[in-house]
C-alpha positions in Angstrom: 1.0 19.4 -13.6 -0.3 16.1 -14.9 -3.3 16.2 -12.7 -4.9 18.7 -15.1 -5.5 15.8 -17.5 -9.1 14.7 -17.9 -9.1 11.2 -16.6 -12.3 9.5 -15.5 -11.9 6.7 -12.9 -14.8 4.6 -11.8 -15.9 5.1 -8.2 -15.5 1.4 -7.4 -11.7 1.7 -7.7 -11.2 4.0 -4.7 -13.9 2.1 -2.8 -12.1 -1.2 -3.5 -8.9 0.4 -2.3 -10.6 1.4 1.0 -11.9 -2.2 1.4 -8.4 -3.6 0.8 -6.9 -1.3 3.4 -9.6 -2.3 5.9 -9.1 -6.0 5.2 -5.3 -5.7 5.6 -5.8 -3.9 8.9 -8.2 -6.7 10.1 -5.7 -9.4 9.1 -2.9 -7.5 11.0 -4.9 -7.7 14.2 -6.1 -11.2 13.5 -2.4 -12.3 13.1 -1.7 -10.9 16.6 -4.3 -13.2 18.2 -5.5 -10.3 20.4 -8.3 -8.1 19.3 -7.7 -5.8 22.3 -4.1 -5.1 21.2 -3.9 -1.3 21.7 -0.5 -0.8 20.0 -1.7 -2.9 17.0 -4.9 -0.8 16.7 -2.8 2.4 16.8 -0.7 1.1 13.9 -3.8 0.1 12.0 -5.3 3.5 12.5 -2.2 5.2 11.2 -2.2 2.8 8.2 -5.8 3.2 7.4 -6.2 7.0 7.9 -3.0 7.9 5.9 -3.8 5.4 3.1 -7.4 6.6 2.9 -6.5 10.3 2.9 -3.8 9.9 0.2 -6.0 7.6 -2.0 -9.1 9.8 -1.9 -7.1 13.0 -2.5 -5.5 11.4 -5.6 -8.9 10.2 -6.8 -10.4 13.7 -6.4 -7.5 16.0 -7.2 -5.0 13.9 -9.3 -6.6 11.0 -11.1 -3.5 10.6 -13.3 -1.5 9.8 -10.3 -4.3 7.6 -8.9 -4.2 5.5 -12.0 -0.5 5.2 -11.8 -0.5 4.2 -8.1 -3.2 1.5 -8.6 -1.7 0.1 -11.8 0.1 -3.2 -12.1 3.4 -3.5 -10.2 4.9 -5.1 -13.4 4.7 -2.9 -16.5 6.0 -3.1 -20.0 7.8 0.3 -19.9 9.2 -0.3 -16.5 13.0 -0.6 -16.2 13.9 -4.3 -16.5 15.9 -4.4 -13.3 13.1 -2.8 -11.3 10.8 -5.7 -12.1 12.9 -7.8 -9.8 13.3 -5.1 -7.2 9.5 -4.4 -7.0 8.9 -8.1 -6.3 11.6 -8.0 -3.7 10.0 -4.9 -2.1 6.5 -6.5 -2.2 7.7 -9.7 -0.5 9.8 -7.7 2.1 6.8 -5.5 2.9 4.5 -8.5 3.4 7.1 -10.1 5.7 7.5 -6.9 7.6 3.7 -6.3 7.9 2.9 -9.7 9.2 6.0 -10.5 11.3 5.1 -7.6 13.6 1.8 -9.0 14.9 3.0 -12.6 14.9 6.1 -11.6 16.9 4.8 -8.9 19.3 1.2 -10.3 19.7 0.7 -14.0 19.0 4.0 -15.5 20.1 5.7 -12.7 22.1 9.1 -13.5 20.8 10.4 -9.9 21.5 10.8 -8.5 25.0 8.4 -5.9 26.2 9.4 -2.5 24.8 9.3 0.5 27.3 6.4 2.9 26.8 8.7 5.8 25.9 10.1 3.8 23.0 6.6 2.9 21.8 5.7 6.6 21.9 8.9 7.4 19.9 7.9 4.7 17.4 4.4 6.2 17.1 5.8 9.6 16.3 8.3 8.3 13.8 5.6 6.2 12.0 3.2 9.1 12.0 5.8 11.3 10.4 6.5 8.6 7.8 2.8 8.2 6.9 2.4 12.0 6.7 5.3 12.2 4.3 3.4 9.7 2.0 0.5 12.1 1.8 2.7 15.2 1.3 4.8 13.4 -1.4 1.7 12.4 -3.4 0.3 15.9 -3.0 3.5 17.5 -4.3 4.5 15.0 -7.0 2.0 13.9 -9.6 4.6 11.6 -11.1 5.2 9.4 -8.1 4.6 6.2 -9.9 5.0 2.9 -8.0 7.6 1.6 -10.6 10.8 3.1 -12.1 10.0 4.3 -15.5 9.8 7.6 -17.5 6.3 9.0 -17.9 6.7 10.7 -21.2 3.0 10.4 -22.0 2.3 12.5 -18.8 5.0 15.0 -19.7 7.1 14.2 -16.6 9.1 17.1 -15.1 11.4 17.6 -12.2 9.7 18.3 -8.9 11.7 20.4 -6.5 9.1 21.9 -4.2 7.8 20.9 -0.8 9.7 17.9 0.7 11.6 17.6 -2.6 13.5 20.7 -1.6 14.9 18.7 1.3 15.6 15.2 0.0 15.3 13.9 -3.6 13.2 10.8 -2.6 10.8 11.9 0.2 8.6 8.9 -0.5 11.5 6.6 0.4 12.2 8.7 3.5 8.6 8.3 4.6 8.6 4.6 3.9 11.8 4.1 5.9 10.4 6.1 8.8 7.2 4.1 8.7 9.0 0.7 8.4 11.2 1.5 11.4 8.8 3.4 13.6 5.9 0.9 13.3 7.8 -2.0 14.9 8.9 0.3 17.6 5.3 1.2 18.3 4.1 -2.4 18.5 7.2 -3.8 20.1 8.6 -6.1 17.5 12.4 -6.8 17.2 11.8 -9.0 14.2 9.7 -6.3 12.6 12.5 -3.8 13.2 15.0 -6.0 11.5 12.6 -6.5 8.5 12.0 -2.7 8.5 15.7 -2.0 8.2 16.0 -4.5 5.4 13.1 -2.8 3.6 14.7 0.6 4.0 18.0 -0.7 2.6 16.2 -2.1 -0.5 14.6 1.3 -1.1 18.0 3.1 -0.7 19.5 0.8 -3.3 16.5 1.3 -5.6 16.9 5.1 -5.3 20.4 4.8 -6.8 19.2 2.9 -9.9 16.2 5.3 -10.2 18.5 8.3 -10.1 20.7 6.9 -12.8 17.6 6.7 -15.1 16.5 10.2 -14.2 19.9 11.7 -14.7 20.0 10.3 -18.2 16.4 10.7 -19.3 14.8 13.6 -17.4 15.7 17.2 -18.4 16.9 19.3 -15.4 17.5 16.4 -13.0 21.2 16.8 -12.9 20.7 20.5 -12.0 18.2 19.5 -9.3 20.8 17.1 -7.8 23.1 20.0 -7.5 20.6 21.9 -5.4 19.3 19.1 -3.3 22.3 17.0 -2.2 20.7 14.2 -0.2 18.6 11.3 -1.5 16.8 10.0 1.6 18.4 11.1 4.8 19.8 14.7 5.1 23.6 14.8 5.8 23.8 11.0 5.7 22.6 9.6 2.4 
C-alpha cells in the first residue's frame, strides 16, 4: 500500500488539525446559544473523537493519505467537474453544520424530538463516524478530490467495508449527515443532511465513470460489489 512511502510531515500539521476540530466544535455550541446543550455536546464529542482518531492514525500509519486529506480542495489534477462539486459539498456541509445549532438550539424552529429518535440519531451518527475511521484505515487512496493517484500507484481496494459497498466513505458521510440532526433535534439540519447525501450520491456516479476508465480492475470489482452506497438500494 501507499502508506509504505517515506513521507515526513511536520508535527504542527496534525496539531493544527486538532485545533481546527476543537474550534469548529466550540463554534457549534456557540451557535446554539446554550453551553449546557447536552445533545449538542454529544455531537461535538462524536465529531472530535472520530476526527482526532482518524487524523492521528493517518499521521502515524499512513502519511501519504494524511497529506492527501489535508491538501487543497482544488487541485490541478482533479477532474474539472469535481472542482464545482467539491465547492458545492463544502458549502452544503457548512450550511448543514451550522443550521443544526441555530435551529435546534438558538431559535428552536423545530419541534422537540422524542428521546427515542435522538437515541436512534446518535447510533446512526456514531456508525457513520466509525465508517470514516474504517474507510481511512482500509483505503490509503481515499483522497478528498476525484482524481487518479498515479504517483502513489493507486490500486482497487476491495477489503473491509469495500467488500460491502463501493463507496463506504459516502455511506458514512450520509449516515452522519442524517443521524446528527436527529440527535440534536433539527428538522432543517435533516433537510440539509439529505441534500448533502444526494450530492455525494451524484458525485459517486462521476467518480466511478473515471475509475472504470482509468483504474485497472475496477470494472471487475464492480461485478463483485454491486452497490455504491446503500446495499440493495443504490
